[in-house]
N, C-alpha and C positions, 0 to 999 in steps of 0.2 A: 545600492547595487546588490543584486542577489548572485550568489555563486551556483553554478551548475554542478550537481553531485554526480560523481563518476562510478562509485563502487558500492557505497554503503551509506544509508542515512537513517535517522530517527525522526520521527513527529509524534509527539505525545506517546501513547502506548503502542506505536507501530515501529517495526524495523524493516527497512527496505534493503535487499541484497540483491546486487546484480548477479545473474546466473546466466549460463549458456543457453538453456532452453527450458521450457515449461514441460511438466509431465505430459505424456501422450493422452491421458485421460482428462486433461483439462479442456474444458468448453467454455465458450463466451458467456459471461454472466449477464443476467438480464439488465444490469445497470452498471455504472462505474463506481459504485460505492465499494470502498475497500474495507470499511469496518464502521459499525454504528456504536456510538457511545452508550454505555449502559445506564448512565445517570442522567445525562443532559438530552439525550435524543439527537444530538449533533452527530454529523458523520465525516469520516475521511473519505475523500473521493479523488479519483484521477481525472485530470482535465487537460486537454490539449487545445492550443489555438487553431489547429488544423483539424478539419472535420475528418474523423476516421483515423487520426494521428495516435489514438490511445485506446486500447480495449482491456477490460478486466476479464481474466480467465479464472474458472473456479473448478476444482477437483471434486469428485463426489464426496470426499471427506471433508470438504469446506475450506480447503487451503486456497488462497488467492494469489494470483500473478498478474502483473501488468505487461502487456505487450505494446511497446511503444515504437512507433516508426519516427516519431519527432520528440524534440524535448517536451516533457510533460510536467505538470504541476500537481503535487499532492496538497489539496486544500482542506482546511478544517475551520470551523467558525471561531475556535478558541486558540489555535495554534498558529504560529506563523507559516505561511505558505513556503514550499521548498520546491525547486525545480530540478529535475533529474534527467539525465541524458537518455537517448534512445536506447532500446534493448529489452531484455526479458528481466523483470524484477520479481522476486519472490517478496511476499508481504507476510511478515510474521507479527504475531501479537507478543509483545514482550511480556516476560514472566518475572515474578518477583518471588523472594524467598522470605517468608515471615513465620514465626512461630513453628518451625520445623516442617513447613509445608511450602511447595511451590504453587503458585496460582497465577492466572492471567493478570496483568496490570489493568485496573479499571480506569477508564478515561472519563 
């Protein structure tokens, strides 16, 4: 049985944070890919069982948000799928600290 996430979740190198709204300059992305893996070519993507139930938004700076009208699932070929509740979700690439520098986590 899977649990529906309500406020914050992680999947691989991504962090999902439920927010009140997306930035005004966020526009619908061409697909529902949240992030591509740098090493394997796999991708994190937003999926809904209801057509039109989820859309990925992107800002000009490349930040991604999920606008979900229904429960939705973050899917990845190598990570367990997670289900998140409806709402606006900010998608952040997690960072790590190593050798005195911060860098994006590579999946």
